[in-house]
SEPAMAR-937636 format. One record per residue (C-alpha): residue in one letter; x, y, z. Coordinates in pm, 1 decimal, padded with zeros to 6 digits. Each point is the difference from the previous one (the first is absolute). Layout:
SEPAMAR-937636
> residu,X,Y,Z
> a,X,Y,Z
...
end
This chain:
SEPAMAR-937636
> residu,X,Y,Z
> x,00000.0,00000.0,00000.0
> x,00284.5,00235.4,00080.3
> x,00167.8,-00037.5,-00340.6
> x,-00332.6,00028.7,-00182.5
> x,-00099.3,00302.9,00206.2
> x,00316.8,00183.6,-00098.4
> x,-00069.2,-00062.2,-00368.7
> x,-00367.9,00095.1,00028.8
> x,00093.3,00326.9,00171.4
> x,00255.9,00077.8,-00272.6
> x,-00254.2,-00059.0,-00278.5
> x,-00269.8,00190.8,00189.9
> x,00228.1,00302.0,00042.7
> x,00141.3,-00007.4,-00352.3
> x,-00334.9,-00048.0,-00177.9
> x,-00240.5,00160.8,00247.4
> x,-00212.3,00167.3,-00267.0
> x,-00045.7,-00321.7,-00198.3
> x,-00229.2,-00293.4,00070.5
> x,00300.9,-00227.7,00056.2
> x,00123.0,00235.3,00270.4
> x,-00336.0,-00008.6,00177.5
> x,-00011.1,-00379.7,-00016.7
> x,00355.1,-00012.3,00136.9
> x,-00104.7,00231.5,00283.6
> x,-00287.4,-00236.9,00081.9
> x,00240.0,-00295.1,00016.3
> x,00246.1,00208.4,00202.6
> x,-00281.7,00053.8,00249.2
> x,-00076.0,-00371.9,00011.6
> x,00363.2,-00088.8,00059.1
> x,00024.9,00275.2,00264.0
> x,-00281.3,-00180.6,00182.9
> x,00198.2,-00325.7,-00021.6
> x,00307.2,00178.1,00136.3
> x,-00194.1,00153.2,00288.7
> x,00050.2,00354.5,-00130.1
> x,-00356.4,00104.5,00073.8
> x,00048.2,00374.5,-00039.8
> x,00161.1,-00042.8,-00342.6
> x,-00265.0,-00254.5,-00099.2
> x,-00281.3,00231.4,00103.9
> x,00150.0,00293.8,-00191.1
> x,00048.3,-00202.2,-00319.1
> x,-00339.6,-00166.7,00012.0
> x,-00179.0,00327.4,00077.5
> x,00170.1,00160.8,-00297.0
> x,-00102.8,-00281.6,-00234.1
> x,-00352.2,-00012.7,00144.9
> x,-00060.4,00349.9,-00131.6
> x,00115.8,-00099.0,-00349.8
> x,-00223.2,00068.1,-00300.3
> x,00025.6,-00372.0,-00087.6
> x,-00302.1,-00123.7,00194.6
> x,00102.6,-00367.2,-00013.5
> x,00348.0,00065.2,00138.8
> x,-00144.3,00246.5,00248.5
> x,-00242.3,-00264.2,00126.9
> x,00279.6,-00254.2,00047.7
> x,00198.1,00257.7,00195.8
> x,-00304.5,00072.0,00217.5
> x,-00036.7,-00369.8,00083.4
> x,00368.3,-00023.6,00091.9
> x,-00029.6,00319.2,00203.9
> x,-00310.2,-00130.9,00178.5
> x,00184.5,-00322.1,00083.7
> x,00288.7,00207.6,00136.7
> x,-00243.8,00200.4,00209.8
> x,-00147.5,-00318.4,00145.1
> x,00351.4,-00124.6,00086.1
> x,00090.6,00328.2,00168.7
> x,-00321.3,00041.0,00198.9
> x,-00153.7,00271.9,-00217.2
> x,-00318.5,-00198.6,-00042.4
> x,-00233.9,00291.6,-00069.3
> x,00221.4,00120.7,-00284.6
> x,-00008.2,-00349.9,-00150.1
> x,-00378.7,-00010.8,00032.6
> x,-00027.0,00337.1,-00174.0
> x,00215.0,-00121.3,-00291.2
> x,-00203.7,-00317.4,-00043.8
> x,-00323.4,00199.6,00003.3
> x,00148.0,00224.6,-00269.6
> x,00092.8,-00304.7,-00209.0
> x,-00350.0,-00143.9,00042.0
> x,-00154.8,00327.8,-00114.3
> x,00231.3,00022.1,-00304.4
> x,00095.6,-00352.7,-00107.9
> x,00258.4,-00063.4,-00269.4
> x,00107.0,-00291.7,-00216.1
> x,00287.0,-00073.6,00241.3
> x,-00207.7,00035.6,00318.6
> x,-00366.5,-00083.2,-00056.0
> x,-00246.8,00098.9,00272.9
> x,-00050.7,-00356.4,00131.1
> x,00374.4,-00038.1,00058.1
> x,00009.1,00322.7,00199.4
> x,-00313.9,-00106.7,00188.9
> x,00167.5,-00325.8,00103.9
> x,00302.6,00191.1,00126.7
> x,-00221.3,00243.6,00189.0
> x,-00198.2,-00285.4,00154.0
> x,00325.5,-00164.0,00112.9
> x,00084.0,00316.9,00193.7
> x,-00348.1,00012.7,00146.8
> x,00027.1,-00363.4,00113.8
> x,00237.0,00130.1,00269.2
> x,-00155.0,00340.9,00068.4
> x,-00372.3,-00032.9,-00075.0
> x,-00108.6,-00362.1,-00066.3
> x,-00362.6,00095.0,-00073.2
> x,00113.9,00239.5,-00274.6
> x,00217.9,-00278.3,-00144.8
> x,-00298.0,-00236.9,-00006.2
> x,-00211.1,00262.4,-00178.2
> x,00262.9,00043.4,-00270.2
> x,00036.9,-00375.9,-00041.4
> x,-00379.6,-00042.4,-00020.7
> x,-00028.3,00261.3,-00275.8
> x,00285.4,-00158.8,-00195.7
> x,-00141.8,-00348.9,00043.0
> x,-00338.1,00106.8,-00137.1
> x,00120.2,00242.0,-00268.2
> x,00298.3,-00192.7,-00136.3
> x,-00107.6,-00364.3,00047.0
> x,00186.3,-00133.7,-00302.0
> x,00325.4,00188.0,00059.2
> x,00296.1,-00088.1,00216.9
> x,-00081.7,00298.0,00223.1
> x,-00351.1,-00128.8,00057.7
> x,00126.7,-00347.8,00076.5
> x,00259.8,00132.4,00243.3
> x,-00268.9,00209.7,00169.0
> x,-00224.9,-00305.5,00032.1
> x,00286.2,-00195.2,00159.7
> x,00068.1,00284.9,00242.7
> x,-00366.4,00003.5,00101.8
> x,-00017.7,-00377.4,00041.2
> x,00353.1,-00138.2,00051.2
> x,-00121.5,-00346.3,00101.2
> x,-00187.0,-00056.7,-00327.6
> x,00313.5,00006.9,-00216.2
> x,00178.4,-00251.1,00223.7
> x,-00304.1,-00231.6,00009.5
> x,-00018.6,-00012.8,-00380.5
> x,00356.3,-00124.0,-00029.9
> x,00242.7,00093.0,-00276.6
> x,-00149.9,00154.0,-00310.4
> x,00091.9,-00128.5,-00348.4
> x,00229.8,00226.4,-00193.2
end
């Protein structure tokens, strides 16, 4: 991660006004997280999250929200997930953000988590998000059914 981070930072600085530079900055932020450099990670990911490229911006917001959860800034993570739910993208569809938000609420507000899972289960029955939500609502049912064919 350290060697990659150095290269990502170099590309991000050298090509900051190009798409490749913004992508490199995103990956620099991810590797900063791996290296425990939370302040650097937050700065990089915040910068990318305000990018005009909505798909890259959404990925940066997810990474930033995960960083916030790790560092105890739960409300900031919740706010980012709500923003992603309100404005979904190809890289972060609303159900994916809803699952992440519900995972936070499992620890802080279990009833809110159950409400999110119930909506996903009913609205997105045929999708992976709906199936995950159904399992979260009824964890014993998946185990009782045994392994599913692939």
